[in-house]
C-alpha positions as CSV (number, residue, x, y, z in Angstrom):
1,M,-26.6,-7.9,-20.2
2,K,-25.8,-4.1,-20.0
3,M,-25.8,-4.2,-16.2
4,I,-23.3,-7.2,-16.2
5,D,-21.0,-5.2,-18.6
6,K,-20.9,-2.2,-16.3
7,K,-20.4,-4.3,-13.2
8,T,-17.4,-6.2,-14.9
9,N,-16.1,-2.9,-16.3
10,L,-16.2,-1.3,-12.9
11,F,-14.3,-4.2,-11.4
12,I,-11.6,-4.0,-14.2
13,V,-11.0,-0.4,-13.7
14,L,-10.9,-0.6,-9.9
15,S,-8.6,-3.5,-10.2
16,G,-6.4,-1.7,-12.6
17,I,-6.1,1.2,-10.2
18,F,-5.3,-1.1,-7.2
19,L,-2.8,-3.2,-8.9
20,T,-1.0,-0.2,-10.7
21,N,-0.6,1.7,-7.4
22,A,0.4,-1.4,-5.3
23,L,3.0,-2.3,-7.8
24,L,4.4,1.3,-8.2
25,A,4.4,1.7,-4.3
26,E,6.7,-1.5,-4.1
27,L,9.0,-0.1,-6.8
28,V,9.5,3.4,-5.6
29,G,9.5,2.3,-1.9
30,I,13.3,2.2,-1.9
31,K,13.5,6.0,-1.7
32,I,13.1,7.6,1.9
33,F,11.9,11.1,1.9
34,S,11.5,13.9,4.5
35,L,8.0,14.7,4.8
36,E,8.6,17.9,6.8
37,A,11.2,19.2,4.2
38,S,9.0,18.4,1.3
39,L,6.3,20.6,2.8
40,G,8.8,23.3,3.8
41,F,8.7,22.6,7.6
42,N,11.5,21.9,10.0
43,P,12.1,18.3,11.1
44,A,9.5,17.1,13.8
45,Q,11.9,15.8,16.2
46,I,9.2,13.6,17.9
47,K,10.5,12.1,21.1
48,M,9.5,8.3,21.0
49,L,10.3,5.3,23.3
50,D,13.7,5.2,25.2
51,D,14.2,8.9,24.2
52,W,14.3,8.0,20.5
53,V,14.0,11.3,18.4
54,L,12.3,10.5,15.0
55,D,11.2,12.7,12.1
56,F,8.7,11.8,9.4
57,N,11.2,10.1,7.2
58,L,9.0,7.9,5.3
59,T,9.3,5.4,2.2
60,A,8.1,7.0,-1.0
61,G,5.5,4.2,-1.3
62,V,3.3,6.0,1.3
63,V,2.4,8.5,-1.5
64,L,0.6,5.7,-3.4
65,W,-0.6,3.3,-0.7
66,P,-3.6,5.6,0.4
67,V,-4.9,5.1,-3.2
68,V,-4.7,1.4,-2.6
69,F,-6.5,1.9,0.7
70,V,-9.3,3.9,-0.9
71,T,-9.8,1.4,-3.8
72,T,-9.9,-1.4,-1.4
73,D,-12.8,0.2,0.4
74,I,-14.7,0.8,-2.9
75,I,-14.1,-2.8,-4.0
76,N,-15.1,-3.9,-0.5
77,E,-18.4,-1.9,-0.8
78,Y,-19.6,-3.1,-4.2
79,F,-17.8,-6.5,-4.6
80,G,-17.4,-7.7,-1.0
81,K,-14.7,-9.9,0.6
82,Q,-14.4,-12.1,-2.5
83,G,-13.6,-9.1,-4.7
84,V,-10.9,-7.8,-2.4
85,K,-9.4,-11.3,-1.9
86,R,-9.3,-11.8,-5.6
87,I,-7.5,-8.6,-6.5
88,T,-5.2,-9.0,-3.4
89,F,-3.9,-12.4,-4.3
90,L,-3.4,-11.4,-7.9
91,T,-1.6,-8.3,-6.8
92,I,0.8,-10.4,-4.6
93,I,1.5,-12.7,-7.5
94,F,2.2,-9.8,-9.9
95,I,4.4,-8.0,-7.5
96,S,6.5,-11.1,-6.9
97,Y,6.7,-11.9,-10.6
98,S,7.8,-8.2,-11.1
99,F,10.7,-8.5,-8.5
100,L,11.6,-11.9,-10.0
101,V,12.1,-10.3,-13.4
102,I,14.0,-7.4,-11.9
103,T,16.4,-9.9,-10.1
104,I,16.9,-11.8,-13.5
105,V,17.7,-8.5,-15.3
106,T,20.2,-7.5,-12.9
107,W,22.2,-10.6,-13.5
108,L,22.6,-9.4,-17.2
109,E,26.0,-8.2,-18.2
110,P,25.8,-4.5,-18.9
111,A,26.9,-3.3,-22.5
112,Q,30.3,-1.5,-22.3
113,F,29.1,1.5,-24.4
114,W,26.0,1.9,-22.0
115,L,28.6,2.3,-19.1
116,E,30.7,4.7,-21.2
117,V,27.9,7.0,-22.2
118,N,26.9,7.1,-18.5
119,K,30.2,7.1,-16.9
120,T,29.8,10.6,-15.3
121,D,27.0,12.4,-13.5
122,D,25.8,15.8,-14.3
123,Q,28.8,17.3,-12.3
124,G,31.4,15.2,-14.1
125,N,31.9,12.9,-11.1
126,P,32.7,9.2,-11.8
127,F,29.4,7.2,-12.1
128,N,28.7,3.5,-12.5
129,M,25.3,3.2,-14.1
130,D,25.0,-0.5,-13.6
131,F,25.7,-0.3,-9.9
132,A,23.1,2.6,-9.7
133,F,20.6,0.5,-11.5
134,N,21.0,-2.5,-9.4
135,K,21.0,-0.5,-6.1
136,V,17.8,1.3,-7.0
137,F,15.8,-1.7,-8.2
138,L,17.0,-4.5,-6.0
139,Q,15.5,-4.5,-2.5
140,G,16.4,-7.0,0.2
141,A,14.3,-10.3,0.1
142,R,13.4,-9.8,3.7
143,I,11.8,-6.4,2.9
144,I,9.7,-7.9,0.0
145,V,8.6,-10.7,2.1
146,G,7.7,-8.4,5.0
147,S,5.8,-5.9,2.7
148,L,3.8,-8.7,0.9
149,T,3.0,-10.5,4.2
150,A,1.9,-7.2,6.0
151,F,-0.2,-6.3,2.7
152,L,-2.0,-9.7,2.8
153,I,-2.8,-9.7,6.5
154,G,-3.9,-6.0,6.1
155,Q,-6.2,-6.5,3.3
156,L,-7.9,-9.5,5.0
157,L,-8.3,-7.6,8.2
158,D,-9.5,-4.5,6.4
159,V,-12.3,-6.6,4.7
160,F,-13.3,-8.2,8.0
161,V,-13.6,-5.1,10.0
162,F,-15.3,-3.1,7.1
163,H,-18.2,-5.6,7.0
164,K,-18.5,-6.0,10.9
165,L,-18.9,-2.2,10.8
166,R,-21.3,-2.4,8.0
167,K,-23.6,-4.7,10.0
168,I,-23.7,-1.9,12.7
169,T,-24.1,1.2,10.2
170,G,-26.1,-0.5,7.5
171,S,-25.7,1.3,4.1
172,K,-25.2,4.7,6.0
173,W,-21.9,6.2,7.5
174,L,-19.6,5.0,4.8
175,W,-16.8,7.1,6.4
176,V,-17.1,5.1,9.7
177,R,-16.7,1.6,8.1
178,A,-14.1,2.9,5.5
179,T,-11.9,4.9,7.8
180,G,-12.4,2.6,10.8
181,S,-11.4,-0.6,8.8
182,T,-8.4,1.3,7.3
183,L,-7.1,2.4,10.7
184,I,-7.3,-0.9,12.3
185,S,-5.7,-2.9,9.3
186,Q,-2.9,-0.3,8.8
187,L,-2.0,-0.4,12.6
188,V,-1.3,-4.1,12.0
189,D,0.2,-3.5,8.7
190,S,2.7,-0.7,10.0
191,F,4.2,-3.2,12.6
192,V,4.2,-6.5,10.7
193,V,6.3,-5.3,7.8
194,L,8.9,-3.8,10.2
195,F,9.2,-6.8,12.6
196,I,9.6,-9.2,9.7
197,A,12.0,-7.1,7.6
198,F,14.1,-5.5,10.5
199,Y,13.7,-7.8,13.5
200,F,13.0,-11.4,12.6
201,L,14.6,-11.8,9.2
202,A,17.4,-9.2,9.7
203,P,21.1,-10.2,10.2
204,A,22.3,-9.9,13.6
205,E,24.5,-6.9,12.9
206,T,21.6,-4.8,11.4
207,K,18.8,-6.1,13.5
208,W,16.6,-3.5,15.2
209,T,15.6,-3.4,18.7
210,T,12.0,-3.7,19.7
211,T,12.0,-0.1,20.7
212,Q,13.1,0.9,17.2
213,V,10.5,-1.2,15.5
214,V,7.8,0.2,17.7
215,S,8.9,3.8,17.4
216,V,9.2,3.7,13.5
217,G,5.9,1.8,13.3
218,L,4.1,4.5,15.4
219,I,5.6,7.4,13.3
220,N,4.4,5.4,10.1
221,Y,0.9,4.9,11.6
222,I,0.5,8.6,12.6
223,Y,1.0,9.4,8.9
224,K,-1.4,6.8,7.7
225,F,-4.1,7.8,10.3
226,V,-3.9,11.5,9.1
227,V,-4.1,10.4,5.4
228,A,-7.1,8.0,6.1
229,V,-9.1,10.8,7.6
230,V,-8.2,13.3,5.0
231,L,-9.1,11.1,2.1
232,T,-12.6,10.5,3.5
233,P,-14.2,13.0,1.0
234,V,-12.5,10.9,-1.9
235,L,-14.6,7.9,-0.9
236,Y,-17.8,9.8,-1.1
237,I,-16.9,11.3,-4.5
238,A,-16.1,7.8,-6.0
239,H,-19.2,6.5,-4.3
240,Y,-21.4,9.2,-6.1
241,L,-19.6,8.6,-9.4
242,I,-20.0,4.8,-9.3
243,D,-23.7,5.1,-8.1
244,N,-24.4,7.2,-11.2
245,Y,-22.6,4.9,-13.4
246,L,-24.3,1.7,-12.4
247,G,-27.7,3.3,-11.4
248,K,-29.0,3.7,-7.9
249,D,-31.0,0.4,-7.8
250,K,-28.2,-1.8,-9.2
251,A,-25.5,-0.1,-6.9
252,E,-27.7,-0.8,-3.8
253,E,-28.2,-4.4,-5.0
254,M,-24.5,-5.0,-5.4
255,M,-23.7,-3.4,-2.0
256,E,-26.3,-5.6,-0.2
257,N,-25.0,-8.8,-2.1
258,A,-21.5,-7.7,-1.0
259,A,-22.4,-7.4,2.6
260,D,-24.3,-10.6,2.6
261,S,-21.5,-12.7,1.1
262,S,-18.7,-11.5,3.4
263,E,-19.0,-13.3,6.5
264,G,-15.8,-14.4,8.5
265,F,-12.1,-13.5,8.2
266,F,-11.1,-15.7,5.4
């Protein structure tokens, strides 16, 4: 009974970390930041396709998505495909629900005193708090659809590649299956979201060219590639802590069961 409690508690904690970071990544994703400026460097000015020059201007969500990637690999390792699918589908439902609530809230008529109290910014300039609230929290439906579709495909692909690599590596070389699955799944994720949001579903006047999509996708993927490699030690630390929490024998049993029950893509 004690081992069952530990297994359940572990899944609850990992699911909480996964869900919280995925939801926050969607909410803060409206902000675009300069990675170079944030680190004190000059713009990268990378020449891409058709002489496009791009910098590392990224959505703020990329700060949190690496945590989701790491948590996915840990859930994959101990709970297999079914564990990852379960929390992935729940996360999509909760994120969709969150944006539905946000949309409903933006329809509410603002209180006049709230507008009056916040009618100027810190410099005394005219400021519309209701407009700012709606602008920050409302994202285009096509971006949400693109993001959630890419998230689902990326997660299923991550699970599939992870366990294909595990058949080759066995219980050794965690970094190979974890980093390898993340790099492949995020290669797909990086382009799916952009093609859906800014190419297939975008209005004609704002539609990106294929070159733009590929160029921006490559910039995003370069960032994700570097982060996936840098976070490799975090996987081993998490693995060590979880093995100590569960006990070596129970941890190995869970990992073998996870591998045996994770055949196929779906």
